[in-house]
N, C-alpha and C positions, 0 to 999 in steps of 0.2 A: 557548570557551563551551559549555555543555551545551545539547543540543537535544532536549528531552523533549517528545514529542507528547502524552503522557497529560495533563499539567496544562494544556497549551496548549489542547487540545480543550475541557477544562472551562472554561478561561478564556474562550474564544470564546463558549461557550454563555451564560456569565454576562454577557459584554459585550453581546451582542445583546439579551439580556433587558432590559438597562438602556439600550438605545438606541445601540449602537455605530454609528458613521456608515457610510454606504455609500461606495463608491469615488468617486462623483461629488460634487464639491465645488461650493459656490455660487460661489466665486471663489478665485483663487490669487494670493497676495501674495509678494513676494520681499524678503529682507533681505540687504544687503551694502554694501560701500563704494561701489559704482557703481550701487546701486539707489535707487529712490524712498524706501525706508525703510532708514536706516543703522543703526537700533537695533531690537532685537527688541521692546521695549516699544512703540515707535511703531507697528509693524505690528499688534501685538495691539490697541492702542487704535483703530486704523482698521478693524479686521476686524469681521465679523458672524458670528453662529452659522452653522456649516456651511462656513466658509472653511478653506483650507489655506494655511499660511505656510511657505515654504521658505527656509532660511537657507543662504547660500552658504558655501563653505569659508573657514576662517580662525579667528582667536582674537578673541573678543568680550569687551571689558572696559568698565568704567566705567558711569556712569549710563545706564539704559535697557537694559543688558545684564546686569544682576544685580538681585536683589530683584524679579524679574519677576512680575507679577500678572495673571492671566487675567481677573480681575474678573467671574467667573461665566460667561464665554463658552465655548460648545461649539465649539472650534476645534482643528485639528490642527497642531501646531508640530513641524516636523521639519527635520533637517539635510539638505543636498543629497546628501552622500556618506558619511554615517555618522560615528560618534564619533571615528574616527581622524583625520578631516579637519576637524572643527568643535568648537571648545572655548569654553566659557563660563568664563572665569577671574574668579572672584568677588572676588579680592584682599581678602579679609577678614582682619582682624587682631584681636588681643585688645582693642584699643582702638577699633577701627572695625568693627562687625559688618556683614557682608554674607553673603547666601546666594544660591543660584541662583534658586529659585522659591518663591513663597508662595501656597498655595491656601487660601482661607478664605471663599469666596463660594458655597459649595455646588455647586462644579463636579461634574459627573458623568463617567461613563466615555466620553462623547463629547468630553471635553477630554483631549488627548493630547500628551505630550512624548516625542519619539522621536529617538534618534540623536545625542546630544550627549555630549561629555566635560564634566562639571561638576566643577570643582576649586577648591581654595583658598578654600572658604567657611568662615566662622567666625561662629558665632552662639551664643546661649544655648541654643536648641533647634533642631534641624534644620540642620546645617551646610550641606548642599546643597539640601535640599527640606524644606518644612514643609507638612503637610496637616492642617487642622483643620476638622472638619465638612464635608469635601469628599472626593470620590472619583474623582480623575482616573486615567487610565491612564499609567503611567510605564514605558516599554519601550525596550529595546535601547540603553541609555545606559551610559557609563562614569562612575561616581560615585566619584571617587578623591581622597584626601588632603584631606578636609574635617574640620572640628573643631567640637565643640559640648559644652556641659555635658551635654546629653541628646540622643541621636540624632545621632551624629557625621555620618552620611550622610543619613539620612531620619528625620524625626519625624512620627508619625501620632497624632492625638488625635480620638476620637469620629468616626472616618471609615472608609471602605471602599475605599481605593485598590487598583488592580491594579498590582502591581510585578512585571513579567514580563520575563525575558530580559536583565537588566542585569548588568554587572560592578560590584560594590560592594566597593572594595578600598582598604585603607590609610587608612580613616577612624578618628577617635578621639573618645571621649567621656570626660569626667572623672567622670561619675556612672553612666550606664547606656546601653545600646544603642549600641555602637561603630559598627556598620553601619546598623542600623535599630532605632528605638525605636517601639513601638506601644502606645498606651493605649486600651483599648476599640476595638481594631482588628478590623473585621469584613471586611476585604478579603482579598486573595490575595498571597502572596509565593511566586512559582513560577518555576522555570527560571532562577534567577539563580546567578551565581558570587559568593559572599560570602566574602571572604578577607582575611586580614592586617589585620582591624580590631581595635581594642583599647579596653578600658575600664580606667581607672586610678582606682578608687574609694578611699574612705578605709577605715580599719581597721574601723569600726563601721557604715558605711552606704555605699550605692552599690556600685559594682564588680559590676554585674550585666549579663550578656548581651554578651559581646565581639562576637559577630556579629549576633545578633538578640535583642531584648527584646520579649516579647508579654505585656503586663499586662492580662489579661482580654480579652473579646471572643470572637469565633468565627472567627478567621482560619484560612485554609488555608495551611499551610507545606508545600509539596510540590515535589519535583523539583529541589531546590537542591544545589549543591556548597558546603558550609559548611566552609571549610578554614583552618587556621592562624590562627584568631582567639584572642584572649586577654583575660582579665580578672583583676583582683587577687583577686576573691572567688568568685562563683558563676556558672555557665553560660558556659563559655568559648565554645562554639559558639552556644548559644541558651539563654535564660532564659524560661520560660513559666509563666504563671499562668492556669489555666482557670476558666471561669465555670460549671462544673457542667453544667447542662442544655444549654449552648451551648459545647461544648469546642473548643479549638484542635485542628485536625487536623494531625498531623505524619506524613508518609508519603513514601516514595521519595526520601529525602534521603541525602546522604553527609555525615557528620560525621567529619572526619579532621584529626588533628594540631592540634586545639584544646586550650587549657589554661586551667585555673582555679586560683587560689591556694588556694581552700578546697574547694568541692564542685562536682561536675558538670562535668568537663572538656569533654565533648561536649555534654551537654544537662542542664539543671537544671529540674526540674518543681516549681513552688512549691506548688501546691494541687490537690487532686483526683486522680482516677485518670488514668493515662496509658496510651494504646494506641499501640504502635509497630508499624507495618506496612510491611514491605519497606524498612527503613532499613539503611544500612551505617554502622556506628559503629566507627571503627578508629583506633588510635594516638593517642588523646586522653589527657590527663593532668589529674589533680586530686589534692588531698590525700585526699579521700574520693570514691568514685564516679568513677573515671577516665573511664568512658564516659557513664554516666547516674546521676544522683542524684534520687531521689524518695522522700520519707518515706511516701508513700501507695502503694497497690497499682499494679502495672504489668503490662500484658499485652503480650507480644511475640510476633509471628508473622512468619515469613519474613525475619528479620533476620540480619545478620552482625555479630558483636561480636568484634573481632580486635585483639590487640596493645595494648589500653588498659592504662594503669597508674595506680596510686594511690600517693602518697608515703607514706601510713600503712599500706599493704597492706590497705586497707579497701575492698574492692569494686573490683577493677581495672576490671571491665566495668560493674558496677552495685552501687549501694547503694540498696536499695528497701525499702519497707514491706511488701512481699509481691510475689510474682512468679508469674504464670501464663505459661509459655513453651512454645512448640512450634515445630517445623520451623525451627530456627535453627542457625547455625554459630557456635560459641563456642570460642575458643582457651582451653585449660585446662579447659573443661567447667563444669558447674553446681556447682562446689565453691568453698569459701573458699580463697584470698582473692579469687577471680575474681568471684563473686557472693555478696553478703552482705546482711544486713538481716533482713527478715521471712521467712516460710515460702516455700518454692518448690514449685510443683505443675506438673503437665503433664509436660514432658520428652519428649514423643513427637516423633520426627523430629529429635533433636538430634545434630549431628555436630561433630567437632573437627578436621577435616582442613583443611589450608591452602586457603583459597578461591581462590588463584592470581589475585590482582588483576593487571590490566594498566592501561594508560593510562585516566585518568578513573575508576578503580576499577571498570571493567568486568571481567567474568569471562572468563578465558581459555577459548577453545573451538577445537577442531579443525574445527568445522563452520561457524564464522562468528562473529566478534566485531566490534562496532561500534568503530571507531577514529576519534575526533573529529579526529585530526591527519592522517589519510590524505587522499590527493588534494589535497595542498597546503593542508590545513586545511579543506577542504570536507567531510571525513568520508567514511567508506566502510567496507565489510566486509573484514576480513582473517582469515586462518587462523593459528591457533597450533599448536604441536606438542604441546600438552597440553590437557586439558579440566577445568574446575573441578568439584569435587564438589558445588558449590552449584547447578549447573544441573539443573533438573527435580527439585529437592529440597525445594521449598516445600510448603505445605499442599495436599493434593489437592483440598480444597474451595474453594480460592481461585481467583479469576478469572485466567485466563491469556490471554484473548482478544486482548489488545493486543500479545502477543509475536509476532514474525515467525516464519513457518514455516521450518524444522521446529522446533517448540517442545516436543515430547514430550508434549503434552497436559497439561502441569503447569507451574505457575509456578516461576520461579527465585527463589532467595533473594537478598536484597540490594536495593539501591536501584533497579536497573533491571528488577526483576521486574514482569511485566505492563505493560511499556512497549515501544514500537517499537525500543528500543535493547537489549532483552534479548539476551544471547548465545544462539546457536542450539544446538540439540540434534542428536544423530545423526539424519540424515534420509535419505530414499530419494527417488530421482528417478523420476517417472513421465513417460514421453514419450508424448504423445497426438498421433497423426497421422490423416489421412484420405486416401483414394485413390479415384478418380484425380484428385480436385480437393482443394484446400485452402481454408481460409477458412470452415470450418463450425464453428459455435459448439458446443463440447463442454466441459463443466466450467468454464464461465464465460469461456472464451477461444476465439479463432478458431484453428483448426488451421493449421499444426503448432505445438505448444508443449510446454513441460515444466512439471510441477508438482513442487515439493519438499515432501514431507510427512513426517510422523513415522514412525519405525521402528515396524512392527507395526500401523500405522494401516490401517483398511479404507476404501477409496475406491470410491465408486460412480460409474460413467460411464454416461451416458444419451445415446444418439445419436438425433437427430431422425429420424423416419421418412422425411421428405422435406426435403431441404436445397436452398435456392436459392443458386446461385453465379453471378454475372455474368448474372443474368436467366434462367438455365436451372435446371430442377428435376432433382434426382438422388434416387433411391430408395435407402434403406439396405438392405444385403444381410446383412452379418454383421460381427462383431468378429474380429480376429485378435490374440490375446494371446500375446506372447512367441513368435510364429511359429506358434502353434497356432490353427487355425480353430475358431470357436465356432459353435453351431447357427444356421442361417440364420433371420433375422428376430428374433433375441433382441437387442433394442436396449439393454437394461440389464444391466450386468455389475458384479460386486463383486470388487475385487482386494485381497488381503492384501499390504500393502507390507512384506514381510520381505526384500526385495531391490529393486534398481532394476528397473523393468519397462517394457515397451513395449506400447502398445495402438494398433492401427490399425483405424479404422472404414472398411469397404469399402462404397463406394456404386456405383450403376449408372445409366447412362443410355445408351440405344441407339435409333437411328433406323432404322426399316424403310421403305425407299423402294421403291414398286412402280410400274413403268412397263410399257409395251408398245411393240413396234416391228413394222412401221414407223409405226404410227398409235396414238394414244391414244384414250380413250373406250371401251375394251373392259371389259366387266364381268367380274370374276374372283370366283368363289365361294370359299367356305371361310372361314377365320378368320385374319386379318380380311378380309372381303369388301368390295369397293367397285369403283368405276369408275376406271380408270387415267387420269392418274397420281394416286397418293395415298401418304400416309405415316402411320406410327404411331410414337409415342414410348413406349418401354417403360422402366419404373422397376425392373423385375426381368427376368432372362433368361426368354424365352418360347419355347414351341414353336409353330410356325406351320404351317398346312396351307392350300394354295391349289390351286384347280382352274381350268385354262384351258379355254375353249370350243374344241372341236376344229376347227370351221369358222366363220368370220364373213364378213360381207359389208360391203364399203365401197362404198356405192351398190349397183351391180349386180355389182361385181367380187367373186368369192369368194376368201377367203384360208384357207389351211390352217395349223393350229398346227404349228410346227416344233420348238421346244425352249424350255426355261427357261434363263436365265442367273442364277447366284447369285454375287455378288461378282465378276462379269465372267467367270465360268467356265461354259461351256455344259454343260448336263446332258443326260441321255439323250433322244434324239429321240422325238417323239410321246408322251412320258410327260406327260400333261396334269395328273395329280395329283402334287403334290410336298409333302414335309414337311421342315422344317429347324428349327434352333434359332437364335434371335437372341440372341447374347451379346456383340454389338458392332454398330456401324453396319453395316447390311446392305442393299446395293442388289439388287433382284430385277427381272428383265425377262422378260415373255412375248413370244417372237419368232414372228411369222407371215410367211408368204410367199404370193403370189398363185398361184392354181391354174395349174400348168404351168411356173412359174418355178423350174426345177430348180437354177439356179445362184445364185439370190437377188439378181439385179441389177434387180428390179422391172420387168422386161419379158420377155415370152415371145417367143423368137426361135429361130433355128436352133441357137444354142448350147445351148439347153435340150434340143432334140431329140437333139443329140449326147450330152449328159450322161445323158439317159434311156436312150438306146441302149447306152451304155457300162455301164449298171447293170442291164440286163435280167437277170432271174432272181435278183436279190439281195433280201434283207430285213435288211440290216445296220443298224448303229447310225445311220448317216446316210442310210437309205433314203428319208427324206422328200424328198431331192433328186430322186427319180424317181417316187415313189409319188403320182401325181397324184390318183387316185380313192380314196385312203385305205383300200385293202383289205389293206394290209400287205405287198404284194409289188410289185416293179417288173416290169411285163410289157408286152405289146404294147398292152393297153388304155390304159395310162398314156401310151404313145407317141402313140396316136390322140387322146386327150384333149388332150395338149399341142399336137399339130398343129392341132387345132380352135381353140386359143386363141392361135395365132400373132398377134403384134401387140398383145396385151393389155398394158397398162401400169398401174402403180399410179396411182390417181387423183391 
């Protein structure tokens, strides 16, 4: 089944506008052989607005499980495990009519039927489902092998139902609308697979709309796969009559392998002008207008018309009353017998190269094609060995915002143009990192991450000046682009993506911890000045200048400044002024010793006298060990001062 986000988004908007129910239900009822309700109708009769009814797996037949009537209730009826597991077998015959559902009590979009196989219905109108003056939501069902005079699968009259995401297959009508028949239908037919339905009309009447019949109204027909439907007369894939000021919209559909005995193998337009936007119309057949027939003017943009044929060689692709066409792919070109009828104008952006279809009529791409069968049917992106010429070949003025990146900044031709399933263009990969920490929001994602963008696209990256990670703040320093440092502090950079590129945002955080020994509480001047111990956090590398006091007192005990330690390494003795750069966590310590304590053991004793004596006459790097009076030399005066301090201890 096709998974088109574009129409579904629009559908959701409309559904909520009309009161689509929330996920919370008033009550949940169950239907099944072992449940309180053994028939679907009995559960509906017992339900109230806002209820959910879940039908257990199995095949449901007979009275109460066919000709089901919601009686105007806004309830959600769904199977437990999808249409493969739950079947409503209507058991209709030509002599005993039965269908699956009959909506006729002005039900709205809060009335939902979801997840059933509805089969073997036979009625005058609406073999499986009939909606008259009602607008339910019919979604995710298999509507197969039903029969009616009109509307073999679904019949719509003066109503606006939402028919979304269903498989409508193998239904038949003897007059019109093999799959769906709509008269004054103002609803939505979106994201369905409509295939192998047929109409077998008479020679002079009926035989209209093998897949879809839309007789007036302002329906939206978008995002459908309309395949292998047939009719004896007109509109093998679809037959449409527009209401002028309120036209039926036909966009982003695939019409393929449909046939009509007379006119319009893919699409027959009965009245008014027709606008085709991003439709793929291929390998359809009719006597006249193999792809499209419209006696009135047609405008076609971003379409693919390929391989259609006409038995009378009269407009293989189109027989139209006039054609304005641009940015489309047409096998054979804009010449007879491929396009015939009225005058042809436009012609800008027309190509005739093979569109290179792949599964689901997606366009081949070396850079990414959505394959609905990948991942065991869950769908996924695959790479081809060739790329379709229809990628990035649509109207430059058309919206392409729904296409996944890289999208070339231009819409693709064909049914998947401007949808999330559009085949991808040549792209470039931008790797965005941050250091020394990750998790910084740049370009809408937390680092480290990659962005896939269009070739030649300009990308702007803006790094926050301060980023908080795990409760810690870091300051931005610079970008490093493809290994090249950018100017410090320039947080905004613009990159031309003419190749894969790498961008690293460099951040900084450093702690300066200042202490003193053997005691704290010492005031240090300079920048940053404070009383030990203290710390500072820097967001950028900083130059630091500190000055230690040459002598301090702890109570009455004098201490001399000895040296600085930076990162655990002793600096030059007696050098009270120090300058250094903080470009990482940096511990700094001002070291003092008591007067006369030449060996630094916090007591003045005979060992200190020996140390001083051994250093008499020196003024070396570590002369602080003997220079008690701070005159720069170790001499007899220092020895006398130390002797006078014998027994002094650190407080």
